[in-house]
Structure formats: structure tokens, C-alpha cells
C-alpha positions, 0 to 999 in steps of 0.5 A: 523589498531590498534597497537595490530592488527598490531602486530598480523598480522606481527606475524602471516605472519612471520609463514607461513613456520611453518603453511606450515609444520604443515599442512603438518605433519597433513594431512600426517596422514589419518583420512579418514572416513569411517573407521576413524581408526587413530583418536587416532593418530591425537589426540595424535599428536596435544595434546602436543602443546596445553598443552605447551600453558597452556591449560588443554588438554584432549583426550576423546573417545566416550564410545564404547556402545554409538558408537555402538548404535548411529553410527555404528548402521547406518553406519556399515563400521566404525571402531576404537576408536573415539578419540577427543581432548578438550582443555580448559584454565580457564582465572580468570574473563573471560567467556568461548568461544568455537572454533571447527573444525573436524579432520576427512576427507572424502576418498581420492578415487583413488589417480591415479585421483589426479594431486598431491600425496593427502596426502603429502601437495604439494604447488603451486599457493599459495595454499596447495594441499591434502586431508583434507587441506580445510576440515578441518585440516587447520582450526585445525592448524589456531586454534593452531597457533593463541594461540601460537601467542597470547602467544609470543605477550604476549597479554591478553585473553578476553575469557577463550578459549574452543577448540574442535577438534572432529571426524566423522563430515563426516559421523555422525550420532553421532559425538565427538562434539555432545558428547561433547555437550551432556556431558555438556562440553560447559557449560557457553560458550558465543559464538561459532565459527565454523572454518569449514565454508567458508573463505570469509563470515559469516555462520549463518545457515546450512541445515539439512540432512539425507540419504535414502536407497531404496532396491528393491527385485527381483528374480534372474535367468539366463538372457536366462530365464529372463521371469521367474524372476523379475528384480529389475533394470527395476522396479526402473524407477517407483521409480525414476519417482516418486522421481524425482516428489518429487524432483521438489516439494522439490526443489521449496522450498526457504529459507530466508537464502542467498547462498553463492554469488560465489554459486549464480553466478554459476547458478542453485542454486538461491539466497538463500538456496533451499531445495534438494532431491538427487539420488546419488548412484545406484547399483545392478547385478554382471554378465551380464547374470544374473537377479540380486536379488536386486537393491539399490537406494541411496540419501540424502535430504537437508532440510531448517531451516524452514522445519520439518525433519519428514515432510520430511521423511514422504513425501519420504515415501510417494513417495515410497508408490505411486511407489508401488501403481502403480506397485504392483510387486514392493517389495521396502523397504525405510530405513533412516540414520540420519545425522544432524539437521538444524540451523540458527541465525539472522543476527541481533544477536550481535555474527554474527555481531561481527564475521563479524566486526572483519573479515572485520577489519582484512581483509579489505573485505566484509563478507556478511551473508550466509548459507550453503547447507551442513549439519554439527554437529554444529547444534546439539550444537546450538540446545542442548546448545543455545549458539550463533553459527556463522561460518568463516573458509578457505573453498571456495565453488568454486575452493577448491574441498572440498570432491573432487579430488584435494582438496586445501586451499589458504595459505592466507585464513589460515593466515587470519583465524588465525588473526580473531581467535587472535582478537576474543580471545583478543578483539583487535577489539571492 
């Protein structure tokens, strides 16, 4: 281990109490989406710390008309200003490099089902527990602490850092990160390190995704005269049959991109990324003795980097059409809600190879190249800018419970990420 890396590691380890305090403060600000009401408060809380380091820090709100057109059209439950943080530091003679994670979280759900208060940042078993810990406020804390450590140790920066802490990643369809990319804010960046990622691998791909809704119309009547009505719940079985047939076809498709080894070990998902079709919501009816006027099925489709999104939508439409042809009484309407496209980068590209080399030097562990079946707004950035994109964060696919009850993050994964960022920013490992 080099002398610089030794100094970085010691300085980061000495800040564990500060890391805990800061992360606890940040998860205490609820940024659940939907609705996404407290984004401005979150951004304003973080901005002064980056300003104190000499960054040019801006709060950038997505214009209301763009938000209405690109997001609320698809997700009307979203409310509030879509605030985002962009911090840049121009270092003479050094090319820009981009870091990112998101500040929004999925909803808590029923707090009574958690074993800890979800917004208090409880520490136990070497982890912090709470909504947003691992996905993805710990990544934001890591970015701030990393540049504070670099300043404390007076190590020269090897890049001009660009840091984007943005919102709406958990819902889409047009996020703060996507808006900043479209505005040219990441122009000339030599590489892009996403900190919204697994902790022990180098991410080189994500599946794309879109959400779908099928509304089945019925004829509502008293259940004592149900023969006079049309029951959309009962008719839905034809749609489910066709969707499950399509699911079998879709999920036979396998990517060249390896799956995270822990996910593969769990069984069912295979060793490589798999295309997915999911039915995740079903709702209709309001009283046991009333035939409902409508029944709704919803789900999502995760498509591989090798697949075409429009083709995936077309085959879903074909499945609905086939169900209609089988039962003429079936009045079903399919709508598509966009989410994110897919992305991949070759494991032979110099950028993921460098990220792997740095992570392994910092931790002494092996970092395999993997993809994620989850979808991310980083795919948009990679697509519109062409910036080489790869990922290391703090998440664990087994045990961290991202999006679930009792979400948690390992403190050691946060400190490892901080060290990796420090080394990348200073080129302490060639």
C-alpha cells in the first residue's frame, strides 16, 4: 500500500463517528418518492458543506413545464419542486470527472413493520438501519467526506471533480440527472463513477425498464344479479394466461453480462442477467356484494442491453391483443409508463478496468464485473453524452434490503467507498 493510500485510509477510518452523524441527519429528512416533497430542504442542507471545500455549488430545479410534461404526465402523484445539487471544482490543467448518486428514496411503507424507526439511523451489527441508508444517501455522504479528507490531507487533485446529487431516480420518468445531462453540464467529463451501485463489484451494465398498466372494464351490478353484469376480475384470467406465456418467452433471454455472484448463488436468476416480465399489482372492487366496474393489472418489464425497447413493448401489446381475440367480451386497455433505457460498457474498456484496479488496491478484495437487473438514470447519461460509465457503491443485493423493510448499510462499505473516491480523485493508485 502506497504512503498516500495509507494516509487516506487512516483519515477516513478516523471519521467514522462523523460519517454516522452526517448520514443520520440526512436520512432524517424524508425524501420519499412519491411524492418527493422535501427535495429542496435536502439540497439546501448539503450545499454549504461543498461550498466550504471550494466547489462552485448550484441548486438546479427542473423547470415546472418540463417536470409536468416529462414526469407528472406519467406519475401524477408527484408533487413539489424537483431540486438537485450540482457541485463543480475547476482544477487548472485537469480534465473533469463525474460522480453521482441520488437523494430520493422509495417510501417507508408501514413503519410498524420495521424493527427500527425508519428515519432515525439506528446503529447495530456494524450497520446503520433506515430508509435511504443504502439507497442512496450513504453514497452522497461518501462523496462529501471523500473531498473533505482530500482537503484535510492536502493531496493534489488529479481531476476537476463534478458531483451530481439528484432526485426522482426511484420513480422517473425524467430525473434531475437526466436533465443535467441534457443541459450539457457534464460536457468534457473523462469518466463517470456512479455511487448508486453494489459495494463489492464493478457495475458495467443495467437493464432497461418500463412500467405497464392494463385496465379491464366491467359492468357493475349488485352481486345478487351478477349475471346482468360483466366481472372484470373474472375476465382477467385470460390476460394473466397470455402474460405468463409471454413471461416464459421473455425470461428465456439471457445477456452476456454476468449477474452479481451473490444473486446467482441464491438460485433462480442464473449466472447472467435475464430479461424479466413481472405482474406486481392487481386492484379492483370496493365491496364484496358489488361486481366492480374495473379491474387493474400492473407490472414492469426489464429488458437487456441486447434487447430493443420498442420491440419489448410491441410483444406486450400483442399478448393483450391475443387475450382480446380469445374473449371478445374482454375490454382491456394497455398503457406504457417509461422508466429508463439500458446501458453497458465492455469490461475491457480502460475506465471499468481502472475502477476495478483502484477498488482492489483499496480493499484487497476481488471486484468482478457484473450487471444489474435494476434500471437506472445513468443509462441516459451514458447514452446522450458517451461518457464511459461504471459503478461502485455501498449496496449489497442480499441483506441490505434496498427498497424493503429494515433497509441497512454496512459502515465498512461506506468507508471503503470514501477511500475509493479519494484514490480516483487524486490518482493515488495509477
